[in-house]
N, CA and C atoms as an extended XYZ file, in Angstrom:
441
Properties=species:S:1:pos:R:3:atomname:S:1:resname:S:1:resid:I:1 pbc="F F F"
N        65.913       -4.353       26.204 N   MET     1
C        66.280       -4.371       24.806 CA  MET     1
C        67.784       -4.219       24.632 C   MET     1
N        68.421       -3.521       25.548 N   SER     2
C        69.871       -3.363       25.423 CA  SER     2
C        70.580       -4.698       25.578 C   SER     2
N        69.982       -5.634       26.360 N   ASP     3
C        70.564       -6.966       26.483 CA  ASP     3
C        70.602       -7.671       25.130 C   ASP     3
N        69.548       -7.457       24.358 N   PHE     4
C        69.472       -8.102       23.056 CA  PHE     4
C        70.630       -7.660       22.167 C   PHE     4
N        70.840       -6.359       22.066 N   PHE     5
C        71.875       -5.853       21.165 CA  PHE     5
C        73.278       -6.159       21.660 C   PHE     5
N        73.453       -6.303       22.960 N   SER     6
C        74.782       -6.648       23.465 CA  SER     6
C        75.055       -8.140       23.351 C   SER     6
N        74.004       -8.962       23.285 N   ALA     7
C        74.184      -10.417       23.252 CA  ALA     7
C        74.230      -10.990       21.842 C   ALA     7
N        73.802      -10.208       20.866 N   VAL     8
C        73.655      -10.744       19.515 CA  VAL     8
C        74.489       -9.954       18.522 C   VAL     8
N        75.141      -10.679       17.653 N   SER     9
C        75.819      -10.009       16.548 CA  SER     9
C        74.968      -10.172       15.294 C   SER     9
N        75.207       -9.317       14.359 N   VAL    10
C        74.504       -9.405       13.076 CA  VAL    10
C        74.793      -10.747       12.426 C   VAL    10
N        75.981      -11.281       12.679 N   TRP    11
C        76.369      -12.559       12.081 CA  TRP    11
C        75.475      -13.695       12.567 C   TRP    11
N        74.996      -13.598       13.797 N   THR    12
C        74.081      -14.614       14.325 CA  THR    12
C        72.807      -14.642       13.500 C   THR    12
N        72.226      -13.469       13.287 N   ILE    13
C        70.979      -13.365       12.526 CA  ILE    13
C        71.209      -13.775       11.074 C   ILE    13
N        72.272      -13.282       10.470 N   LEU    14
C        72.557      -13.619        9.070 CA  LEU    14
C        72.849      -15.107        8.906 C   LEU    14
N        73.596      -15.686        9.838 N   GLY    15
C        73.907      -17.115        9.757 CA  GLY    15
C        72.665      -17.976        9.863 C   GLY    15
N        71.785      -17.635       10.792 N   ALA    16
C        70.543      -18.396       10.944 CA  ALA    16
C        69.641      -18.218        9.725 C   ALA    16
N        69.569      -16.992        9.190 N   ALA    17
C        68.739      -16.738        8.010 CA  ALA    17
C        69.267      -17.484        6.794 C   ALA    17
N        70.575      -17.503        6.639 N   LEU    18
C        71.173      -18.236        5.521 CA  LEU    18
C        70.916      -19.733        5.654 C   LEU    18
N        71.103      -20.264        6.864 N   ALA    19
C        70.833      -21.694        7.091 CA  ALA    19
C        69.371      -22.008        6.790 C   ALA    19
N        68.480      -21.110        7.198 N   GLY    20
C        67.061      -21.313        6.924 CA  GLY    20
C        66.738      -21.279        5.443 C   GLY    20
N        67.385      -20.404        4.716 N   SER    21
C        67.164      -20.321        3.265 CA  SER    21
C        67.655      -21.575        2.559 C   SER    21
N        68.791      -22.059        2.972 N   ILE    22
C        69.323      -23.300        2.386 CA  ILE    22
C        68.394      -24.463        2.717 C   ILE    22
N        67.943      -24.515        3.964 N   PHE    23
C        67.017      -25.571        4.381 CA  PHE    23
C        65.742      -25.546        3.538 C   PHE    23
N        65.188      -24.350        3.325 N   GLY    24
C        63.971      -24.227        2.534 CA  GLY    24
C        64.159      -24.677        1.100 C   GLY    24
N        65.284      -24.310        0.506 N   SER    25
C        65.523      -24.723       -0.884 CA  SER    25
C        65.707      -26.239       -0.973 C   SER    25
N        66.244      -26.847        0.068 N   MET    26
C        66.370      -28.305        0.071 CA  MET    26
C        65.022      -28.974        0.335 C   MET    26
N        64.265      -28.451        1.307 N   TRP    27
C        62.977      -29.051        1.697 CA  TRP    27
C        62.016      -29.108        0.512 C   TRP    27
N        61.983      -28.027       -0.264 N   TYR    28
C        61.066      -27.955       -1.394 CA  TYR    28
C        61.724      -28.355       -2.719 C   TYR    28
N        62.873      -29.016       -2.647 N   SER    29
C        63.532      -29.498       -3.860 CA  SER    29
C        62.983      -30.868       -4.242 C   SER    29
N        63.338      -31.298       -5.433 N   LYS    30
C        62.910      -32.622       -5.897 CA  LYS    30
C        63.495      -33.735       -5.029 C   LYS    30
N        64.623      -33.449       -4.384 N   MET    31
C        65.265      -34.435       -3.533 CA  MET    31
C        64.384      -34.798       -2.331 C   MET    31
N        63.594      -33.828       -1.843 N   PHE    32
C        62.768      -34.072       -0.670 CA  PHE    32
C        61.283      -33.988       -1.018 C   PHE    32
N        60.644      -32.845       -0.862 N   PHE    33
C        59.193      -32.758       -0.999 CA  PHE    33
C        58.730      -31.911       -2.176 C   PHE    33
N        59.639      -31.496       -3.035 N   GLY    34
C        59.290      -30.616       -4.140 CA  GLY    34
C        58.275      -31.193       -5.098 C   GLY    34
N        58.437      -32.438       -5.469 N   LYS    35
C        57.509      -33.049       -6.422 CA  LYS    35
C        56.112      -33.169       -5.819 C   LYS    35
N        56.035      -33.633       -4.593 N   THR    36
C        54.733      -33.752       -3.931 CA  THR    36
C        54.108      -32.374       -3.745 C   THR    36
N        54.925      -31.388       -3.339 N   TRP    37
C        54.414      -30.031       -3.169 CA  TRP    37
C        53.861      -29.495       -4.486 C   TRP    37
N        54.569      -29.725       -5.588 N   MET    38
C        54.085      -29.280       -6.896 CA  MET    38
C        52.766      -29.966       -7.234 C   MET    38
N        52.685      -31.269       -6.981 N   ASP    39
C        51.457      -32.010       -7.271 CA  ASP    39
C        50.267      -31.459       -6.486 C   ASP    39
N        50.439      -31.251       -5.185 N   VAL    40
C        49.302      -30.835       -4.364 CA  VAL    40
C        48.943      -29.365       -4.549 C   VAL    40
N        49.865      -28.555       -5.053 N   THR    41
C        49.545      -27.143       -5.311 CA  THR    41
C        49.119      -26.912       -6.755 C   THR    41
N        49.195      -27.951       -7.575 N   GLY    42
C        48.779      -27.822       -8.969 CA  GLY    42
C        49.816      -27.175       -9.865 C   GLY    42
N        51.013      -27.067       -9.393 N   LYS    43
C        52.079      -26.474      -10.206 CA  LYS    43
C        52.645      -27.536      -11.149 C   LYS    43
N        53.115      -27.057      -12.298 N   THR    44
C        53.738      -27.951      -13.273 CA  THR    44
C        55.160      -27.472      -13.524 C   THR    44
N        55.917      -28.321      -14.169 N   LYS    45
C        57.278      -27.937      -14.531 CA  LYS    45
C        57.243      -26.697      -15.427 C   LYS    45
N        56.271      -26.649      -16.322 N   GLU    46
C        56.139      -25.515      -17.237 CA  GLU    46
C        55.792      -24.225      -16.492 C   GLU    46
N        54.866      -24.314      -15.531 N   SER    47
C        54.490      -23.110      -14.783 CA  SER    47
C        55.643      -22.625      -13.911 C   SER    47
N        56.434      -23.553      -13.404 N   MET    48
C        57.604      -23.173      -12.609 CA  MET    48
C        58.646      -22.498      -13.506 C   MET    48
N        58.830      -23.028      -14.712 N   GLU    49
C        59.770      -22.419      -15.670 CA  GLU    49
C        59.323      -21.015      -16.048 C   GLU    49
N        57.999      -20.845      -16.260 N   ALA    50
C        57.466      -19.541      -16.659 CA  ALA    50
C        57.693      -18.492      -15.565 C   ALA    50
N        57.724      -18.925      -14.308 N   ASN    51
C        57.915      -17.987      -13.198 CA  ASN    51
C        59.357      -17.916      -12.719 C   ASN    51
N        60.256      -18.477      -13.480 N   LYS    52
C        61.664      -18.505      -13.081 CA  LYS    52
C        62.239      -17.099      -12.879 C   LYS    52
N        61.749      -16.138      -13.640 N   LYS    53
C        62.256      -14.772      -13.505 CA  LYS    53
C        61.889      -14.169      -12.145 C   LYS    53
N        60.882      -14.720      -11.476 N   GLU    54
C        60.483      -14.244      -10.145 CA  GLU    54
C        61.351      -14.829       -9.032 C   GLU    54
N        62.139      -15.832       -9.346 N   MET    55
C        62.902      -16.536       -8.317 CA  MET    55
C        63.846      -15.641       -7.529 C   MET    55
N        64.596      -14.723       -8.151 N   PRO    56
C        65.462      -13.854       -7.332 CA  PRO    56
C        64.682      -13.054       -6.285 C   PRO    56
N        63.525      -12.545       -6.665 N   ARG    57
C        62.698      -11.792       -5.733 CA  ARG    57
C        62.207      -12.698       -4.596 C   ARG    57
N        61.798      -13.896       -4.939 N   ILE    58
C        61.325      -14.846       -3.931 CA  ILE    58
C        62.447      -15.183       -2.958 C   ILE    58
N        63.647      -15.400       -3.475 N   VAL    59
C        64.798      -15.729       -2.629 CA  VAL    59
C        65.102      -14.580       -1.668 C   VAL    59
N        65.092      -13.358       -2.171 N   VAL    60
C        65.374      -12.194       -1.321 CA  VAL    60
C        64.293      -12.041       -0.252 C   VAL    60
N        63.024      -12.109       -0.641 N   TYR    61
C        61.940      -11.986        0.333 CA  TYR    61
C        62.017      -13.085        1.384 C   TYR    61
N        62.299      -14.301        0.946 N   ASN    62
C        62.405      -15.419        1.879 CA  ASN    62
C        63.545      -15.188        2.867 C   ASN    62
N        64.667      -14.673        2.371 N   PHE    63
C        65.797      -14.385        3.251 CA  PHE    63
C        65.423      -13.316        4.282 C   PHE    63
N        64.701      -12.280        3.856 N   LEU    64
C        64.275      -11.229        4.776 CA  LEU    64
C        63.314      -11.776        5.840 C   LEU    64
N        62.404      -12.637        5.418 N   VAL    65
C        61.491      -13.275        6.371 CA  VAL    65
C        62.281      -14.135        7.359 C   VAL    65
N        63.272      -14.857        6.847 N   ASN    66
C        64.108      -15.672        7.729 CA  ASN    66
C        64.892      -14.809        8.712 C   ASN    66
N        65.311      -13.632        8.294 N   MET    67
C        65.995      -12.719        9.224 CA  MET    67
C        65.044      -12.294       10.340 C   MET    67
N        63.808      -12.015        9.986 N   GLY    68
C        62.815      -11.670       11.012 CA  GLY    68
C        62.589      -12.813       11.977 C   GLY    68
N        62.478      -14.017       11.447 N   MET    69
C        62.281      -15.181       12.312 CA  MET    69
C        63.506      -15.409       13.190 C   MET    69
N        64.694      -15.260       12.623 N   ALA    70
C        65.921      -15.441       13.398 CA  ALA    70
C        66.004      -14.407       14.517 C   ALA    70
N        65.589      -13.193       14.237 N   THR    71
C        65.591      -12.150       15.256 CA  THR    71
C        64.622      -12.498       16.381 C   THR    71
N        63.440      -12.962       16.027 N   ALA    72
C        62.450      -13.347       17.047 CA  ALA    72
C        62.937      -14.539       17.864 C   ALA    72
N        63.465      -15.559       17.197 N   LEU    73
C        63.985      -16.724       17.925 CA  LEU    73
C        65.124      -16.320       18.854 C   LEU    73
N        66.002      -15.460       18.375 N   THR    74
C        67.105      -14.982       19.210 CA  THR    74
C        66.568      -14.260       20.437 C   THR    74
N        65.547      -13.460       20.245 N   SER    75
C        64.937      -12.738       21.369 CA  SER    75
C        64.409      -13.713       22.416 C   SER    75
N        63.708      -14.746       21.981 N   PHE    76
C        63.185      -15.729       22.928 CA  PHE    76
C        64.311      -16.480       23.636 C   PHE    76
N        65.339      -16.829       22.903 N   ILE    77
C        66.470      -17.540       23.501 CA  ILE    77
C        67.133      -16.683       24.574 C   ILE    77
N        67.250      -15.394       24.310 N   ILE    78
C        67.842      -14.474       25.297 CA  ILE    78
C        66.894      -14.265       26.475 C   ILE    78
N        65.609      -14.001       26.185 N   MET    79
C        64.644      -13.716       27.252 CA  MET    79
C        64.532      -14.865       28.253 C   MET    79
N        64.600      -16.079       27.746 N   TYR    80
C        64.446      -17.238       28.621 CA  TYR    80
C        65.773      -17.766       29.148 C   TYR    80
N        66.855      -17.087       28.850 N   GLY    81
C        68.149      -17.468       29.394 CA  GLY    81
C        68.549      -18.893       29.026 C   GLY    81
N        68.322      -19.247       27.794 N   VAL    82
C        68.612      -20.597       27.329 CA  VAL    82
C        70.102      -20.896       27.489 C   VAL    82
N        70.385      -22.043       28.103 N   SER    83
C        71.789      -22.388       28.324 CA  SER    83
C        72.181      -23.710       27.677 C   SER    83
N        71.214      -24.425       27.097 N   THR    84
C        71.541      -25.682       26.414 CA  THR    84
C        70.878      -25.708       25.038 C   THR    84
N        71.442      -26.507       24.173 N   LEU    85
C        70.856      -26.671       22.836 CA  LEU    85
C        69.457      -27.252       22.933 C   LEU    85
N        69.245      -28.184       23.850 N   MET    86
C        67.919      -28.794       24.008 CA  MET    86
C        66.868      -27.744       24.379 C   MET    86
N        67.214      -26.804       25.246 N   GLU    87
C        66.277      -25.739       25.594 CA  GLU    87
C        65.970      -24.868       24.382 C   GLU    87
N        66.975      -24.561       23.579 N   ALA    88
C        66.763      -23.759       22.374 CA  ALA    88
C        65.831      -24.484       21.407 C   ALA    88
N        66.036      -25.777       21.246 N   LEU    89
C        65.177      -26.563       20.354 CA  LEU    89
C        63.753      -26.645       20.893 C   LEU    89
N        63.609      -26.813       22.196 N   GLN    90
C        62.275      -26.880       22.787 CA  GLN    90
C        61.506      -25.582       22.556 C   GLN    90
N        62.155      -24.455       22.772 N   ILE    91
C        61.487      -23.164       22.552 CA  ILE    91
C        61.097      -23.008       21.090 C   ILE    91
N        62.005      -23.331       20.184 N   SER    92
C        61.707      -23.129       18.767 CA  SER    92
C        60.594      -24.046       18.278 C   SER    92
N        60.601      -25.283       18.726 N   ILE    93
C        59.547      -26.216       18.298 CA  ILE    93
C        58.207      -25.803       18.899 C   ILE    93
N        58.214      -25.355       20.144 N   LEU    94
C        56.984      -24.874       20.764 CA  LEU    94
C        56.429      -23.665       20.012 C   LEU    94
N        57.302      -22.734       19.638 N   LEU    95
C        56.856      -21.565       18.871 CA  LEU    95
C        56.313      -21.977       17.506 C   LEU    95
N        56.975      -22.911       16.848 N   ALA    96
C        56.492      -23.380       15.544 CA  ALA    96
C        55.126      -24.039       15.682 C   ALA    96
N        54.966      -24.869       16.699 N   LEU    97
C        53.670      -25.521       16.914 CA  LEU    97
C        52.588      -24.500       17.254 C   LEU    97
N        52.931      -23.532       18.082 N   ALA    98
C        51.941      -22.559       18.542 CA  ALA    98
C        51.464      -21.631       17.437 C   ALA    98
N        52.341      -21.258       16.537 N   PHE    99
C        51.974      -20.244       15.556 CA  PHE    99
C        51.920      -20.769       14.132 C   PHE    99
N        52.986      -21.341       13.659 N   SER   100
C        53.056      -21.722       12.257 CA  SER   100
C        52.206      -22.960       11.950 C   SER   100
N        52.339      -23.989       12.753 N   VAL   101
C        51.592      -25.225       12.485 CA  VAL   101
C        50.097      -24.983       12.628 C   VAL   101
N        49.692      -24.235       13.647 N   THR   102
C        48.266      -23.957       13.810 CA  THR   102
C        47.726      -23.125       12.649 C   THR   102
N        48.523      -22.190       12.155 N   THR   103
C        48.100      -21.392       11.008 CA  THR   103
C        47.946      -22.265        9.770 C   THR   103
N        48.914      -23.141        9.535 N   HIS   104
C        48.810      -24.043        8.375 CA  HIS   104
C        47.606      -24.976        8.512 C   HIS   104
N        47.323      -25.396        9.735 N   PHE   105
C        46.164      -26.267        9.942 CA  PHE   105
C        44.868      -25.520        9.630 C   PHE   105
N        44.765      -24.272       10.075 N   SER   106
C        43.577      -23.466        9.762 CA  SER   106
C        43.421      -23.271        8.263 C   SER   106
N        44.544      -23.045        7.570 N   LEU   107
C        44.487      -22.905        6.111 CA  LEU   107
C        44.010      -24.198        5.459 C   LEU   107
N        44.430      -25.346        6.006 N   MET   108
C        43.980      -26.622        5.467 CA  MET   108
C        42.469      -26.756        5.638 C   MET   108
N        41.946      -26.355        6.789 N   LEU   109
C        40.509      -26.456        7.040 CA  LEU   109
C        39.702      -25.590        6.081 C   LEU   109
N        40.299      -24.490        5.641 N   CYS   110
C        39.590      -23.541        4.774 CA  CYS   110
C        39.925      -23.713        3.294 C   CYS   110
N        40.595      -24.800        2.949 N   SER   111
C        40.959      -24.998        1.544 CA  SER   111
C        39.709      -25.279        0.716 C   SER   111
N        39.866      -25.198       -0.603 N   ASN   112
C        38.736      -25.425       -1.501 CA  ASN   112
C        38.258      -26.870       -1.485 C   ASN   112
N        39.142      -27.769       -1.101 N   GLU   113
C        38.764      -29.177       -1.006 CA  GLU   113
C        38.437      -29.509        0.446 C   GLU   113
N        37.657      -30.543        0.683 N   PRO   114
C        37.412      -30.938        2.077 CA  PRO   114
C        38.735      -31.251        2.776 C   PRO   114
N        38.847      -30.842        4.031 N   HIS   115
C        40.111      -31.003        4.741 CA  HIS   115
C        40.517      -32.456        4.934 C   HIS   115
N        39.614      -33.388        4.792 N   TRP   116
C        39.960      -34.791        4.955 CA  TRP   116
C        40.473      -35.420        3.660 C   TRP   116
N        40.471      -34.663        2.573 N   SER   117
C        40.996      -35.203        1.319 CA  SER   117
C        42.525      -35.147        1.315 C   SER   117
N        43.166      -35.980        0.512 N   PRO   118
C        44.633      -36.104        0.564 CA  PRO   118
C        45.410      -34.836        0.218 C   PRO   118
N        44.957      -34.056       -0.771 N   ARG   119
C        45.746      -32.880       -1.191 CA  ARG   119
C        45.970      -31.879       -0.064 C   ARG   119
N        44.923      -31.398        0.618 N   PRO   120
C        45.180      -30.435        1.690 CA  PRO   120
C        45.987      -31.039        2.844 C   PRO   120
N        45.790      -32.311        3.124 N   GLN   121
C        46.537      -32.943        4.207 CA  GLN   121
C        48.018      -33.059        3.868 C   GLN   121
N        48.312      -33.433        2.627 N   LYS   122
C        49.720      -33.511        2.212 CA  LYS   122
C        50.381      -32.141        2.272 C   LYS   122
N        49.676      -31.122        1.800 N   LEU   123
C        50.237      -29.773        1.827 CA  LEU   123
C        50.466      -29.325        3.270 C   LEU   123
N        49.524      -29.625        4.153 N   PHE   124
C        49.697      -29.291        5.564 CA  PHE   124
C        50.933      -29.975        6.144 C   PHE   124
N        51.096      -31.250        5.880 N   ILE   125
C        52.237      -31.995        6.437 CA  ILE   125
C        53.559      -31.432        5.906 C   ILE   125
N        53.613      -31.145        4.611 N   ILE   126
C        54.847      -30.587        4.031 CA  ILE   126
C        55.163      -29.231        4.648 C   ILE   126
N        54.190      -28.334        4.682 N   ASN   127
C        54.436      -26.981        5.180 CA  ASN   127
C        54.658      -26.938        6.689 C   ASN   127
N        53.898      -27.728        7.447 N   ALA   128
C        54.089      -27.759        8.901 CA  ALA   128
C        55.438      -28.391        9.250 C   ALA   128
N        55.805      -29.435        8.539 N   GLY   129
C        57.119      -30.045        8.761 CA  GLY   129
C        58.241      -29.071        8.475 C   GLY   129
N        58.076      -28.295        7.418 N   TYR   130
C        59.064      -27.268        7.083 CA  TYR   130
C        59.163      -26.243        8.204 C   TYR   130
N        58.025      -25.784        8.720 N   ALA   131
C        58.028      -24.769        9.783 CA  ALA   131
C        58.746      -25.275       11.031 C   ALA   131
N        58.480      -26.499       11.414 N   ILE   132
C        59.122      -27.074       12.602 CA  ILE   132
C        60.621      -27.239       12.361 C   ILE   132
N        60.973      -27.806       11.217 N   GLY   133
C        62.390      -28.003       10.891 CA  GLY   133
C        63.142      -26.693       10.787 C   GLY   133
N        62.515      -25.697       10.172 N   LEU   134
C        63.145      -24.383       10.021 CA  LEU   134
C        63.424      -23.754       11.379 C   LEU   134
N        62.428      -23.743       12.254 N   CYS   135
C        62.620      -23.153       13.583 CA  CYS   135
C        63.692      -23.899       14.367 C   CYS   135
N        63.679      -25.222       14.301 N   ALA   136
C        64.678      -26.002       15.034 CA  ALA   136
C        66.084      -25.722       14.514 C   ALA   136
N        66.242      -25.724       13.196 N   LEU   137
C        67.557      -25.461       12.612 CA  LEU   137
C        68.048      -24.062       12.964 C   LEU   137
N        67.182      -23.083       12.795 N   MET   138
C        67.599      -21.710       13.067 CA  MET   138
C        67.971      -21.526       14.541 C   MET   138
N        67.221      -22.133       15.444 N   SER   139
C        67.562      -21.983       16.860 CA  SER   139
C        68.877      -22.687       17.180 C   SER   139
N        69.159      -23.801       16.505 N   ALA   140
C        70.442      -24.479       16.714 CA  ALA   140
C        71.594      -23.603       16.232 C   ALA   140
N        71.424      -22.967       15.090 N   VAL   141
C        72.452      -22.068       14.565 CA  VAL   141
C        72.640      -20.881       15.509 C   VAL   141
N        71.540      -20.309       15.966 N   ILE   142
C        71.619      -19.173       16.892 CA  ILE   142
C        72.328      -19.591       18.172 C   ILE   142
N        71.956      -20.732       18.709 N   PHE   143
C        72.585      -21.220       19.936 CA  PHE   143
C        74.101      -21.406       19.717 C   PHE   143
N        74.459      -21.977       18.574 N   TYR   144
C        75.871      -22.200       18.270 CA  TYR   144
C        76.644      -20.871       18.240 C   TYR   144
N        76.078      -19.866       17.570 N   TYR   145
C        76.738      -18.563       17.476 CA  TYR   145
C        76.857      -17.883       18.835 C   TYR   145
N        75.871      -18.101       19.700 N   MET   146
C        75.844      -17.398       20.980 CA  MET   146
C        76.678      -18.090       22.064 C   MET   146
N        77.023      -19.347       21.859 N   HIS   147
C        77.749      -20.071       22.922 CA  HIS   147
C        79.091      -20.544       22.449 C   HIS   147
């Protein structure tokens, strides 16, 4: 554990968490998948407006979750002695596939609609794509800070 604290600065974790938060706000924006995500989750512009006061709390919680993920990714990068960006990306994508994508797939199977219908499949693709992209981006940022 002492290797972890000597190899990582707080700036590494904060930088990766910030990059992840920006990525998430872009991924779920109207520019990318926000409209489709709203459609498949049943959200409307009005319901989003009504919950606007919750947005600061959501942003803070999301940032804290991203800090936890950045810390875990950093730990794996250190434990495996990653020396190239490609190795960092491979570890992060493998972790995303092993944990996040499989969890989203299980949630799709247990949705109220049959899993073969378009809504749960679209939601799975959006959320799983986000998980993979988030892990890859954060590991790239971590690798950059560490090397």
